[in-house]
MOPAC internal coordinates of N, CA, C and O (Angstrom, degrees):
PM7 1SCF
backbone

  N    0.0000 0     0.00 0     0.00 0    0    0    0
  C    1.4532 1     0.00 0     0.00 0    1    0    0
  C    1.5320 1   111.08 1     0.00 0    2    1    0
  O    1.2310 1   120.67 1   131.62 1    3    2    1
  N    1.3183 1   116.33 1   -48.38 1    3    2    1
  C    1.4653 1   119.92 1  -179.22 1    5    3    2
  C    1.5166 1   110.48 1   -63.84 1    6    5    3
  O    1.2310 1   120.43 1   136.85 1    7    6    5
  N    1.3271 1   116.79 1   -43.15 1    7    6    5
  C    1.4594 1   120.30 1   179.84 1    9    7    6
  C    1.5214 1   110.64 1   -60.14 1   10    9    7
  O    1.2310 1   119.91 1   136.16 1   11   10    9
  N    1.3209 1   117.77 1   -43.84 1   11   10    9
  C    1.4615 1   121.08 1   179.12 1   13   11   10
  C    1.5251 1   110.82 1   -63.08 1   14   13   11
  O    1.2310 1   120.32 1   139.67 1   15   14   13
  N    1.3185 1   116.99 1   -40.33 1   15   14   13
  C    1.4593 1   120.53 1   179.95 1   17   15   14
  C    1.5244 1   110.83 1   -60.97 1   18   17   15
  O    1.2310 1   120.37 1   138.23 1   19   18   17
  N    1.3296 1   116.89 1   -41.77 1   19   18   17
  C    1.4593 1   120.46 1   178.21 1   21   19   18
  C    1.5236 1   111.52 1   -69.03 1   22   21   19
  O    1.2310 1   120.45 1   137.94 1   23   22   21
  N    1.3175 1   116.75 1   -42.06 1   23   22   21
  C    1.4560 1   120.78 1  -178.81 1   25   23   22
  C    1.5206 1   112.07 1   -62.84 1   26   25   23
  O    1.2310 1   120.32 1   144.45 1   27   26   25
  N    1.3111 1   116.99 1   -35.55 1   27   26   25
  C    1.4581 1   120.93 1  -176.78 1   29   27   26
  C    1.5247 1   113.03 1   -97.76 1   30   29   27
  O    1.2310 1   120.55 1  -176.32 1   31   30   29
  N    1.3232 1   116.55 1     3.68 1   31   30   29
  C    1.4508 1   120.29 1   176.16 1   33   31   30
  C    1.5155 1   114.48 1    72.04 1   34   33   31
  O    1.2310 1   119.95 1  -161.40 1   35   34   33
  N    1.3274 1   117.71 1    18.60 1   35   34   33
  C    1.4581 1   119.78 1  -177.79 1   37   35   34
  C    1.5283 1   112.89 1   -98.41 1   38   37   35
  O    1.2310 1   120.13 1   178.92 1   39   38   37
  N    1.3108 1   117.36 1    -1.08 1   39   38   37
  C    1.4613 1   120.22 1  -179.15 1   41   39   38
  C    1.5255 1   110.01 1   -79.10 1   42   41   39
  O    1.2310 1   120.93 1   -45.75 1   43   42   41
  N    1.3122 1   115.83 1   134.25 1   43   42   41
  C    1.4539 1   119.74 1   170.42 1   45   43   42
  C    1.5202 1   106.24 1  -112.67 1   46   45   43
  O    1.2310 1   120.81 1   -40.09 1   47   46   45
  N    1.3018 1   116.06 1   139.91 1   47   46   45
  C    1.4509 1   120.87 1  -173.09 1   49   47   46
  C    1.5150 1   109.93 1  -120.50 1   50   49   47
  O    1.2310 1   121.55 1   -43.68 1   51   50   49
  N    1.3168 1   114.64 1   136.32 1   51   50   49
  C    1.4478 1   121.91 1   172.10 1   53   51   50
  C    1.5237 1   105.21 1  -114.40 1   54   53   51
  O    1.2310 1   119.61 1   -57.60 1   55   54   53
  N    1.3286 1   118.35 1   122.40 1   55   54   53
  C    1.4576 1   119.39 1  -175.42 1   57   55   54
  C    1.5149 1   111.47 1  -121.47 1   58   57   55
  O    1.2310 1   121.99 1   -23.15 1   59   58   57
  N    1.3177 1   113.80 1   156.85 1   59   58   57
  C    1.4587 1   120.89 1  -177.00 1   61   59   58
  C    1.5231 1   110.77 1   -81.49 1   62   61   59
  O    1.2310 1   121.86 1    -5.69 1   63   62   61
  N    1.3138 1   114.04 1   174.31 1   63   62   61
  C    1.4583 1   119.31 1   171.03 1   65   63   62
  C    1.5269 1   106.94 1   -63.15 1   66   65   63
  O    1.2310 1   119.52 1   -22.40 1   67   66   65
  N    1.3169 1   118.53 1   157.60 1   67   66   65
  C    1.4614 1   119.29 1  -177.53 1   69   67   66
  C    1.5256 1   113.10 1   -58.24 1   70   69   67
  O    1.2310 1   121.47 1   -45.47 1   71   70   69
  N    1.2857 1   114.79 1   134.53 1   71   70   69
  C    1.4606 1   124.80 1   169.87 1   73   71   70
  C    1.5283 1   116.00 1    48.38 1   74   73   71
  O    1.2310 1   120.81 1  -100.61 1   75   74   73
  N    1.2862 1   116.06 1    79.39 1   75   74   73
  C    1.4602 1   121.41 1   175.92 1   77   75   74
  C    1.5305 1   110.70 1   -68.01 1   78   77   75
  O    1.2310 1   120.19 1   146.52 1   79   78   77
  N    1.3145 1   117.23 1   -33.48 1   79   78   77
  C    1.4762 1   123.92 1   176.85 1   81   79   78
  C    1.5263 1   112.70 1    61.41 1   82   81   79
  O    1.2310 1   120.51 1  -150.58 1   83   82   81
  N    1.3150 1   116.63 1    29.42 1   83   82   81
  C    1.4637 1   120.68 1  -177.41 1   85   83   82
  C    1.5237 1   112.52 1   -63.42 1   86   85   83
  O    1.2310 1   119.81 1   127.90 1   87   86   85
  N    1.3148 1   117.96 1   -52.10 1   87   86   85
  C    1.4602 1   121.15 1  -171.71 1   89   87   86
  C    1.5234 1   113.81 1   -72.43 1   90   89   87
  O    1.2310 1   119.78 1   163.74 1   91   90   89
  N    1.3259 1   118.03 1   -16.26 1   91   90   89
  C    1.4576 1   119.03 1   178.38 1   93   91   90
  C    1.5277 1   113.77 1  -110.45 1   94   93   91
  O    1.2310 1   118.94 1   146.02 1   95   94   93
  N    1.3324 1   119.63 1   -33.98 1   95   94   93
  C    1.4649 1   120.32 1  -176.60 1   97   95   94
  C    1.5266 1   115.39 1  -115.74 1   98   97   95
  O    1.2310 1   120.28 1   145.97 1   99   98   97
  N    1.3228 1   117.08 1   -34.03 1   99   98   97
  C    1.4667 1   119.60 1  -171.95 1  101   99   98
  C    1.5185 1   113.73 1  -115.40 1  102  101   99
  O    1.2310 1   120.25 1  -155.82 1  103  102  101
  N    1.3124 1   117.12 1    24.18 1  103  102  101
  C    1.4631 1   122.30 1  -177.24 1  105  103  102
  C    1.5305 1   112.03 1   -58.71 1  106  105  103
  O    1.2310 1   120.46 1   144.03 1  107  106  105
  N    1.3089 1   116.73 1   -35.97 1  107  106  105
  C    1.4704 1   121.38 1  -178.34 1  109  107  106
  C    1.5337 1   112.55 1   -65.58 1  110  109  107
  O    1.2310 1   120.06 1   162.49 1  111  110  109
  N    1.3312 1   117.48 1   -17.51 1  111  110  109
  C    1.4696 1   120.54 1   178.33 1  113  111  110
  C    1.5209 1   111.64 1   -71.69 1  114  113  111
  O    1.2310 1   120.70 1   161.69 1  115  114  113
  N    1.3170 1   116.26 1   -18.31 1  115  114  113
  C    1.4549 1   120.67 1   174.35 1  117  115  114
  C    1.5241 1   114.80 1    92.84 1  118  117  115
  O    1.2310 1   122.15 1   -15.62 1  119  118  117
  N    1.3317 1   113.48 1   164.38 1  119  118  117
  C    1.4609 1   121.73 1  -176.28 1  121  119  118
  C    1.5218 1   111.72 1   -64.90 1  122  121  119
  O    1.2310 1   119.60 1   144.85 1  123  122  121
  N    1.3081 1   118.37 1   -35.15 1  123  122  121
  C    1.4645 1   120.50 1   179.08 1  125  123  122
  C    1.5225 1   110.25 1   -60.23 1  126  125  123
  O    1.2310 1   120.33 1   135.14 1  127  126  125
  N    1.3291 1   116.98 1   -44.86 1  127  126  125
  C    1.4644 1   120.87 1   177.43 1  129  127  126
  C    1.5223 1   110.33 1   -59.95 1  130  129  127
  O    1.2310 1   120.43 1   134.78 1  131  130  129
  N    1.3358 1   116.79 1   -45.22 1  131  130  129
  C    1.4654 1   121.33 1  -179.32 1  133  131  130
  C    1.5165 1   110.67 1   -59.37 1  134  133  131
  O    1.2310 1   120.26 1   131.78 1  135  134  133
  N    1.3085 1   117.11 1   -48.22 1  135  134  133
  C    1.4660 1   120.71 1  -179.90 1  137  135  134
  C    1.5296 1   111.59 1   -62.30 1  138  137  135
  O    1.2310 1   119.96 1   146.40 1  139  138  137
  N    1.3146 1   117.68 1   -33.60 1  139  138  137
  C    1.4664 1   120.86 1   177.81 1  141  139  138
  C    1.5277 1   112.08 1   -67.14 1  142  141  139
  O    1.2310 1   120.06 1   156.13 1  143  142  141
  N    1.3245 1   117.49 1   -23.87 1  143  142  141
  C    1.4622 1   121.23 1   178.77 1  145  143  142
  C    1.5226 1   111.99 1   -79.79 1  146  145  143
  O    1.2310 1   120.79 1   161.76 1  147  146  145
  N    1.3167 1   116.10 1   -18.24 1  147  146  145
  C    1.4563 1   120.69 1  -176.71 1  149  147  146
  C    1.5284 1   110.02 1   -81.50 1  150  149  147
  O    1.2310 1   120.85 1   -29.04 1  151  150  149
  N    1.3290 1   115.98 1   150.96 1  151  150  149
  C    1.4681 1   119.43 1  -179.45 1  153  151  150
  C    1.5201 1   111.41 1   -74.78 1  154  153  151
  O    1.2310 1   120.84 1   -20.61 1  155  154  153
  N    1.2965 1   115.99 1   159.39 1  155  154  153
  C    1.4628 1   120.40 1   171.66 1  157  155  154
  C    1.5195 1   107.18 1   -65.96 1  158  157  155
  O    1.2310 1   120.55 1   -41.93 1  159  158  157
  N    1.3130 1   116.56 1   138.07 1  159  158  157
  C    1.4545 1   119.61 1   178.36 1  161  159  158
  C    1.5206 1   109.20 1  -147.26 1  162  161  159
  O    1.2310 1   121.27 1   -19.48 1  163  162  161
  N    1.3163 1   115.17 1   160.52 1  163  162  161
  C    1.4567 1   122.27 1  -178.86 1  165  163  162
  C    1.5191 1   109.87 1   -98.01 1  166  165  163
  O    1.2310 1   120.63 1   -15.99 1  167  166  165
  N    1.3171 1   116.40 1   164.01 1  167  166  165
  C    1.4625 1   121.89 1  -177.49 1  169  167  166
  C    1.5237 1   112.18 1   -59.00 1  170  169  167
  O    1.2310 1   119.59 1   150.85 1  171  170  169
  N    1.3114 1   118.39 1   -29.15 1  171  170  169
  C    1.4631 1   120.76 1  -178.81 1  173  171  170
  C    1.5310 1   112.89 1   -89.90 1  174  173  171
  O    1.2310 1   120.13 1  -173.66 1  175  174  173
  N    1.3138 1   117.36 1     6.34 1  175  174  173
  C    1.4592 1   121.31 1   179.46 1  177  175  174
  C    1.5172 1   110.74 1  -102.47 1  178  177  175
  O    1.2310 1   121.36 1   -24.55 1  179  178  177
  N    1.3108 1   115.01 1   155.45 1  179  178  177
  C    1.4554 1   122.52 1   172.44 1  181  179  178
  C    1.5198 1   105.90 1   -99.32 1  182  181  179
  O    1.2310 1   120.45 1   -55.12 1  183  182  181
  N    1.3156 1   116.75 1   124.88 1  183  182  181
  C    1.4587 1   120.81 1   179.93 1  185  183  182
  C    1.5171 1   108.49 1  -101.00 1  186  185  183
  O    1.2310 1   120.86 1   -50.61 1  187  186  185
  N    1.3261 1   115.96 1   129.39 1  187  186  185
  C    1.4589 1   120.81 1  -175.47 1  189  187  186
  C    1.5193 1   110.99 1  -130.18 1  190  189  187
  O    1.2310 1   121.68 1   -24.72 1  191  190  189
  N    1.3090 1   114.40 1   155.28 1  191  190  189
  C    1.4615 1   121.04 1   168.36 1  193  191  190
  C    1.5155 1   107.00 1  -142.29 1  194  193  191
  O    1.2310 1   121.04 1   -24.44 1  195  194  193
  N    1.3288 1   115.61 1   155.56 1  195  194  193
  C    1.4619 1   118.94 1  -177.72 1  197  195  194
  C    1.5160 1   110.48 1  -130.19 1  198  197  195
  O    1.2310 1   121.59 1   -46.79 1  199  198  197
  N    1.3139 1   114.56 1   133.21 1  199  198  197
  C    1.4499 1   122.16 1   173.72 1  201  199  198
  C    1.5218 1   107.03 1  -149.32 1  202  201  199
  O    1.2310 1   119.72 1   -79.37 1  203  202  201
  N    1.3231 1   118.14 1   100.63 1  203  202  201
  C    1.4637 1   120.89 1  -178.00 1  205  203  202
  C    1.5286 1   114.47 1   -55.76 1  206  205  203
  O    1.2310 1   120.12 1   149.26 1  207  206  205
  N    1.3053 1   117.37 1   -30.74 1  207  206  205
  C    1.4678 1   120.18 1  -177.77 1  209  207  206
  C    1.5219 1   112.93 1   -65.73 1  210  209  207
  O    1.2310 1   119.46 1   165.54 1  211  210  209
  N    1.3098 1   118.64 1   -14.46 1  211  210  209
  C    1.4621 1   120.65 1   178.56 1  213  211  210
  C    1.5218 1   111.76 1   -59.12 1  214  213  211
  O    1.2310 1   120.04 1   152.67 1  215  214  213
  N    1.3119 1   117.53 1   -27.33 1  215  214  213
  C    1.4525 1   120.23 1  -174.99 1  217  215  214
  C    1.5222 1   113.65 1   -90.99 1  218  217  215
  O    1.2310 1   119.94 1  -177.81 1  219  218  217
  N    1.3132 1   117.73 1     2.19 1  219  218  217
  C    1.4615 1   119.67 1   179.53 1  221  219  218
  C    1.5311 1   113.03 1  -124.48 1  222  221  219
  O    1.2310 1   119.86 1  -179.82 1  223  222  221
  N    1.2964 1   117.86 1     0.18 1  223  222  221
  C    1.4625 1   121.48 1   178.55 1  225  223  222
  C    1.5257 1   109.52 1  -105.80 1  226  225  223
  O    1.2310 1   120.18 1   -53.77 1  227  226  225
  N    1.3276 1   117.27 1   126.23 1  227  226  225
  C    1.4647 1   122.03 1  -174.37 1  229  227  226
  C    1.5258 1   113.81 1   -65.79 1  230  229  227
  O    1.2310 1   119.24 1   154.20 1  231  230  229
  N    1.3187 1   119.06 1   -25.80 1  231  230  229
  C    1.4615 1   121.50 1  -177.37 1  233  231  230
  C    1.5237 1   113.12 1   -77.09 1  234  233  231
  O    1.2310 1   120.28 1   161.22 1  235  234  233
  N    1.3129 1   117.07 1   -18.78 1  235  234  233
  C    1.4647 1   121.55 1  -171.03 1  237  235  234
  C    1.5324 1   114.70 1   -65.40 1  238  237  235
  O    1.2310 1   118.10 1   131.28 1  239  238  237
  N    1.3349 1   121.23 1   -48.72 1  239  238  237
  C    1.4727 1   119.43 1  -175.16 1  241  239  238
  C    1.5358 1   113.83 1   -55.41 1  242  241  239
  O    1.2310 1   120.03 1   136.18 1  243  242  241
  N    1.3007 1   117.55 1   -43.82 1  243  242  241
  C    1.4693 1   120.26 1   179.28 1  245  243  242
  C    1.5283 1   111.18 1   -64.79 1  246  245  243
  O    1.2310 1   120.18 1   138.76 1  247  246  245
  N    1.3062 1   117.25 1   -41.24 1  247  246  245
  C    1.4688 1   120.80 1   179.26 1  249  247  246
  C    1.5221 1   111.62 1   -64.69 1  250  249  247
  O    1.2310 1   120.59 1   138.29 1  251  250  249
  N    1.3253 1   116.48 1   -41.71 1  251  250  249
  C    1.4619 1   120.32 1   179.66 1  253  251  250
  C    1.5229 1   109.76 1   -64.35 1  254  253  251
  O    1.2310 1   120.12 1   135.58 1  255  254  253
  N    1.3241 1   117.37 1   -44.42 1  255  254  253
  C    1.4640 1   120.14 1  -179.66 1  257  255  254
  C    1.5266 1   111.27 1   -64.63 1  258  257  255
  O    1.2310 1   120.15 1   140.95 1  259  258  257
  N    1.3200 1   117.33 1   -39.05 1  259  258  257
  C    1.4664 1   120.43 1   177.37 1  261  259  258
  C    1.5337 1   110.96 1   -63.02 1  262  261  259
  O    1.2310 1   120.80 1   142.93 1  263  262  261
  N    1.3194 1   116.08 1   -37.07 1  263  262  261
  C    1.4647 1   121.49 1   179.62 1  265  263  262
  C    1.5270 1   111.58 1   -67.60 1  266  265  263
  O    1.2310 1   120.65 1   135.85 1  267  266  265
  N    1.3378 1   116.35 1   -44.15 1  267  266  265
  C    1.4715 1   120.40 1  -176.84 1  269  267  266
  C    1.5220 1   108.75 1  -158.69 1  270  269  267
  O    1.2310 1   120.23 1   -71.90 1  271  270  269
  N    1.3230 1   117.17 1   108.10 1  271  270  269
  C    1.4612 1   121.49 1  -177.01 1  273  271  270
  C    1.5314 1   113.48 1   -68.60 1  274  273  271
  O    1.2310 1   119.79 1   163.22 1  275  274  273
  N    1.3237 1   118.01 1   -16.78 1  275  274  273
  C    1.4657 1   120.52 1  -177.90 1  277  275  274
  C    1.5270 1   112.65 1  -107.37 1  278  277  275
  O    1.2310 1   120.09 1  -169.54 1  279  278  277
  N    1.3144 1   117.43 1    10.46 1  279  278  277
  C    1.4625 1   121.22 1  -177.22 1  281  279  278
  C    1.5310 1   110.96 1   -61.70 1  282  281  279
  O    1.2310 1   120.53 1   -33.10 1  283  282  281
  N    1.2932 1   116.59 1   146.90 1  283  282  281
  C    1.4652 1   122.92 1   177.50 1  285  283  282
  C    1.5227 1   108.13 1  -107.71 1  286  285  283
  O    1.2310 1   120.59 1   -55.40 1  287  286  285
  N    1.3130 1   116.48 1   124.60 1  287  286  285
  C    1.4552 1   121.50 1   178.61 1  289  287  286
  C    1.5153 1   109.06 1  -105.18 1  290  289  287
  O    1.2310 1   120.85 1   -41.87 1  291  290  289
  N    1.2972 1   115.98 1   138.13 1  291  290  289
  C    1.4572 1   121.99 1   178.69 1  293  291  290
  C    1.5235 1   107.57 1  -120.12 1  294  293  291
  O    1.2310 1   120.73 1   -54.50 1  295  294  293
  N    1.2977 1   116.21 1   125.50 1  295  294  293
  C    1.4565 1   121.21 1   178.37 1  297  295  294
  C    1.5224 1   108.76 1  -110.60 1  298  297  295
  O    1.2310 1   121.05 1   -60.14 1  299  298  297
  N    1.3064 1   115.59 1   119.86 1  299  298  297
  C    1.4613 1   121.39 1   176.76 1  301  299  298
  C    1.5187 1   107.93 1  -109.57 1  302  301  299
  O    1.2310 1   121.01 1   -48.33 1  303  302  301
  N    1.2970 1   115.67 1   131.67 1  303  302  301
  C    1.4703 1   119.74 1   175.18 1  305  303  302
  C    1.5101 1   107.95 1  -119.84 1  306  305  303
  O    1.2310 1   121.24 1   -26.86 1  307  306  305
  N    1.2902 1   115.23 1   153.14 1  307  306  305
  C    1.4606 1   118.52 1  -179.91 1  309  307  306
  C    1.5280 1   108.77 1  -115.03 1  310  309  307
  O    1.2310 1   121.04 1   -14.45 1  311  310  309
  N    1.2734 1   115.62 1   165.55 1  311  310  309
  C    1.4445 1   121.71 1  -178.53 1  313  311  310
  C    1.5131 1   108.34 1  -109.50 1  314  313  311
  O    1.2310 1   118.60 1   -57.14 1  315  314  313
  N    1.2803 1   120.28 1   122.86 1  315  314  313
  C    1.4593 1   125.66 1    -0.52 1  317  315  314
  C    1.5191 1   111.16 1   -85.99 1  318  317  315
  O    1.2310 1   121.23 1   -33.30 1  319  318  317
  N    1.3141 1   115.26 1   146.70 1  319  318  317
  C    1.4629 1   121.31 1  -179.25 1  321  319  318
  C    1.5295 1   109.74 1   -62.73 1  322  321  319
  O    1.2310 1   119.94 1   152.43 1  323  322  321
  N    1.3063 1   117.72 1   -27.57 1  323  322  321
  C    1.4615 1   121.06 1  -178.90 1  325  323  322
  C    1.5283 1   112.86 1   -61.16 1  326  325  323
  O    1.2310 1   119.83 1   163.51 1  327  326  325
  N    1.3300 1   117.93 1   -16.49 1  327  326  325
  C    1.4720 1   120.54 1   178.11 1  329  327  326
  C    1.5186 1   111.46 1   -71.18 1  330  329  327
  O    1.2310 1   120.27 1   158.38 1  331  330  329
  N    1.3315 1   117.08 1   -21.62 1  331  330  329
  C    1.4650 1   120.56 1  -178.70 1  333  331  330
  C    1.5165 1   109.18 1   -72.84 1  334  333  331
  O    1.2310 1   120.60 1   -56.16 1  335  334  333
  N    1.2904 1   116.46 1   123.84 1  335  334  333
  C    1.4607 1   121.03 1   178.27 1  337  335  334
  C    1.5086 1   108.94 1  -124.23 1  338  337  335
  O    1.2310 1   120.98 1   -52.91 1  339  338  337
  N    1.2782 1   115.73 1   127.09 1  339  338  337
  C    1.4584 1   121.02 1   179.96 1  341  339  338
  C    1.5211 1   108.83 1  -101.82 1  342  341  339
  O    1.2310 1   120.85 1   -65.31 1  343  342  341
  N    1.3107 1   115.98 1   114.69 1  343  342  341
  C    1.4710 1   120.17 1  -176.79 1  345  343  342
  C    1.5095 1   108.92 1   -98.69 1  346  345  343
  O    1.2310 1   120.10 1   180.00 1  347  346  345

C-alpha cells in the first residue's frame, strides 16, 4: 500500500523535527516522550522521522522491533557514502 502511494504520488507525509534520536540516545524517556516529538498526522498520512545514527548503533534494531514489529525502515545513502560521518 505504501509503495503504491509513493509510486502514484498520492502519499502525503508528516515528518518530525530533524533527528529525534529516540532509539539510540533518548530511549529511557519512554514511548510517550517519543510520540510527543512526532507531528500531528491524519490516518491517510505516512508519519516519518529520520535519525541517521539508527543504522550504526547496535542497540537500535531490537528497540525498534520492540516498539513496532511491523515498522518499515528506509535507508537512504548518498554518493559518495564516504561523506557520511557519524559523530
